[in-house]
C-alpha positions in Angstrom: 0.0 0.0 0.0 1.4 3.3 -0.8 0.1 6.7 0.4 2.3 9.8 0.0 1.4 13.4 0.4 -0.2 14.2 -3.0 -3.1 15.9 -4.6 -4.9 12.5 -5.1 -4.2 8.8 -4.7 -1.5 7.6 -7.1 0.0 11.0 -7.9 3.8 11.0 -8.0 5.4 12.3 -4.8 7.8 15.2 -4.3 11.3 13.9 -3.6 12.1 15.7 -0.3 15.1 13.7 0.8 18.1 15.8 1.9 20.2 13.9 -0.7 19.9 13.2 -4.4 17.9 10.2 -5.5 19.9 9.2 -8.6 20.0 5.8 -10.4 23.5 5.2 -9.1 22.8 6.5 -5.6 23.0 3.1 -3.9 26.4 2.4 -5.4 27.6 5.7 -3.9 26.9 4.7 -0.3 23.3 5.6 0.0 20.2 3.5 0.7 16.8 4.0 -1.0 14.3 4.1 1.9 10.7 4.6 2.8 8.5 4.5 5.9 5.3 2.5 5.7 2.8 0.1 7.2 3.0 -3.6 6.5 -0.1 -5.5 5.5 -1.1 -8.9 6.8 -0.8 -12.1 4.7 -4.6 -12.3 4.5 -4.7 -9.0 2.5 -1.7 -10.0 0.4 -3.4 -13.3 -0.5 -6.7 -11.6 -1.3 -5.0 -9.0 -3.5 -3.1 -11.7 -5.4 -6.4 -13.7 -5.9 -8.1 -10.5 -7.2 -5.3 -9.9 -9.7 -5.6 -13.5 -11.0 -9.3 -13.3 -11.2 -9.3 -10.2 -13.3 -6.9 -11.6 -15.8 -8.7 -14.9 -16.0 -12.0 -13.1 -16.6 -10.5 -11.1 -19.5 -8.7 -14.2 -20.9 -12.0 -16.1 -21.1 -14.0 -13.0 -22.3 -16.1 -13.3 -19.1 -18.0 -10.1 -19.5 -20.9 -11.5 -17.5 -18.7 -11.5 -14.3 -19.0 -8.8 -11.6 -18.3 -5.4 -13.0 -17.8 -6.7 -16.6 -21.2 -6.7 -18.3 -20.7 -5.0 -21.6 -20.0 -7.5 -24.4 -19.0 -4.9 -27.0 -15.9 -6.1 -28.9 -14.2 -2.7 -28.7 -14.5 -2.7 -25.0 -13.1 -6.2 -24.7 -10.1 -5.2 -26.9 -9.6 -2.0 -24.8 -9.9 -4.0 -21.5 -7.5 -6.6 -22.7 -5.0 -3.9 -23.7 -5.4 -2.2 -20.3 -4.8 -5.5 -18.4 -1.7 -6.2 -20.4 -0.2 -2.9 -19.5 -0.6 -3.5 -15.7 2.7 -4.1 -13.9 1.3 -5.5 -10.6 3.0 -5.0 -7.3 4.3 -8.5 -6.4 2.4 -10.4 -3.7 4.1 -9.8 -0.4 5.2 -6.3 -1.4 1.9 -4.5 -0.9 2.1 -1.9 1.9 1.0 1.5 2.8 3.6 4.2 2.4 3.7 6.9 5.0 6.8 8.7 3.7 9.2 8.1 0.8 12.7 9.2 1.7 14.6 8.6 -1.5 18.4 7.8 -1.3 19.6 8.3 2.3 23.3 8.1 3.2 23.8 4.7 4.8 25.3 6.1 8.1 22.1 8.3 8.5 19.7 5.4 8.4 20.2 4.8 12.2 19.4 8.5 12.8 16.2 8.1 10.8 15.2 5.0 12.8 15.9 6.8 16.1 13.7 9.7 15.0 10.9 7.3 14.2 11.2 5.7 17.6 10.1 8.9 19.2 6.7 8.6 17.6 3.9 7.1 19.8 1.0 5.7 17.9 -1.8 3.3 18.6 -2.6 0.2 16.5 -4.4 1.1 13.3 -7.6 -0.6 12.2 -7.7 -0.7 8.3 -10.5 -1.7 6.0 -10.2 -1.9 2.3 -12.0 0.8 0.2 -12.6 1.5 -3.5 -10.2 1.3 -6.4 -9.1 4.3 -8.5 -6.5 5.4 -11.0 -4.2 8.3 -11.4 -4.6 10.4 -13.2 -8.4 10.3 -13.0 -8.7 11.4 -16.6 -6.6 10.5 -19.6 -4.1 7.7 -19.8 -3.9 6.1 -16.3 -0.4 5.4 -14.8 -1.3 4.0 -11.4 -4.0 1.6 -10.2 -4.7 2.0 -6.5 -6.9 0.8 -3.7 -8.1 3.2 -1.0 -9.2 2.7 2.6 -12.7 2.7 3.9 -11.5 2.8 7.5 -8.3 4.1 9.1 -7.5 6.9 6.6 -7.6 9.6 9.2 -5.3 7.7 11.6 -2.8 7.0 8.8 -2.8 10.7 7.9 -2.1 11.6 11.5 0.8 9.1 11.6 2.2 10.4 8.4 2.1 13.9 9.8 4.0 12.7 12.9 6.6 11.0 10.6 7.2 14.2 8.7 7.6 16.2 11.9 10.1 13.7 13.3 12.2 13.8 10.2 12.4 17.6 9.9 15.4 17.9 12.2 17.3 15.5 9.9 16.8 17.8 6.9 13.7 16.1 5.3 11.4 18.9 4.2 7.8 18.3 5.1 5.7 17.5 2.0 3.0 20.1 1.2 0.4 17.9 -0.5 -2.6 16.4 1.2 -2.0 12.8 2.3 -4.1 10.2 0.6 -3.5 6.7 2.0 -3.7 3.9 -0.5 -2.0 0.9 -1.7 -0.6 0.7 -5.2 -2.1 -2.3 -6.9 -0.2 -1.8 -10.1 1.6 0.6 -12.3 0.7 0.9 -16.0 3.2 0.7 -18.8 2.9 3.4 -21.4 0.4 2.7 -24.0 1.4 2.4 -27.7 1.0 5.3 -30.0 -0.8 4.9 -33.3 1.5 2.9 -35.5 2.5 0.5 -32.6 5.4 2.4 -31.1 5.5 2.2 -27.4 6.7 5.3 -25.6 8.3 3.5 -22.7 8.2 0.3 -20.6 9.8 -0.7 -17.4 12.8 -3.1 -17.5 11.7 -6.7 -17.8 8.1 -5.6 -18.7 6.0 -7.5 -21.1 5.3 -5.8 -24.4 2.5 -7.9 -25.9 0.1 -5.0 -26.7 -2.1 -4.5 -29.8 -0.5 -2.7 -32.7 -2.5 0.4 -32.0 -4.4 1.9 -29.1 -8.2 1.5 -28.7 -10.2 4.7 -29.2 -10.2 7.2 -26.3 -13.9 6.4 -25.6 -13.2 2.6 -25.5 -10.1 3.2 -23.3 -12.2 5.3 -20.9 -14.9 2.6 -20.8 -12.3 -0.1 -20.2 -10.8 1.9 -17.3 -14.3 2.3 -15.7 -15.0 -1.4 -16.3 -11.8 -2.4 -14.6 -12.5 -0.2 -11.6 -16.1 -1.5 -11.4 -14.8 -5.1 -11.6 -12.4 -4.6 -8.7 -14.9 -2.8 -6.5 -17.7 -5.3 -7.2 -15.4 -8.3 -6.6 -14.4 -6.8 -3.2 -18.0 -5.9 -2.2 -19.5 -9.2 -3.3 -16.8 -11.5 -2.2 -18.0 -14.8 -0.8 -16.2 -14.0 2.5 -15.8 -10.3 3.5 -12.4 -8.7 3.3 -11.1 -8.7 6.9 -10.4 -5.6 8.8 -6.7 -5.7 9.6 -4.9 -4.4 12.7 -1.5 -2.9 12.0 0.7 -2.8 15.1 4.0 -1.6 13.7 5.6 0.9 11.4 8.6 -0.1 9.3 11.6 1.7 7.9 12.4 -0.3 4.7 15.2 -0.2 2.3 14.3 -0.9 -1.3 16.7 -2.7 -3.7 16.2 -3.8 -7.3 15.6 -7.5 -7.6 15.4 -8.6 -11.2 12.1 -6.8 -12.0 10.8 -7.2 -8.4 12.0 -4.8 -5.8 13.3 -6.3 -2.6 12.1 -4.7 0.6 14.3 -5.2 3.7 13.3 -3.9 7.1 15.9 -1.6 8.6 13.9 -0.8 11.7 10.5 -2.1 13.0 8.7 0.4 15.3 5.9 -1.2 17.4 2.7 0.7 18.3 2.0 1.4 21.9 -1.2 0.3 23.5 
């Protein structure tokens, strides 16, 4: 789950680390870090099952399933294109980001951990909310899932994290905090003529030779969000409310297409 201070869920964060976050930063004695909340295995498993269900429904042209009820061929094509572009967060990596720090000098990681230990917070009760995309209009880049419960508490904790890090040179972010988990990022769509603008390393590139019409793409986006929301709300067993009892300072390292998150410090809640 990721939730940074931003104008809306999914919008790219401001880099406010006191050091540069460059591609070669970790080779220069820095560590790419973020502060966040871990999510329980039950949520990780449900999210992975949701991902598999969506792709299976599209592969079998199951437009009668929840949230997918329009059999128009153009919509199916656009929906298939959209699903192919999704670069899902790997199961086990879903979390809720409270603050992205960027590349931090390795010796300062202990200082960051010590600052976070001064924060007192109660266990957080989180309930899954509705799905959305960023940007809300145009070609989406991020698919996210919000919170139906616990958003205010997460925002208060994010504010406390920012305040604790100010003495270390981390400038407070100036955008509203919108807690959410990043379900997936979307590869750039192809231009007319089949040329893709960009794709992440290791990403699949099996997309149609040209983009669906803008109307079909919008309908596909809406159908995808409806499918996610309906599958959550109509699940045979309700999504569990999870209790988060710790905050984590993670380091993030590239791992052959899947980032590897390593806890540098685990900060338990109090109470």
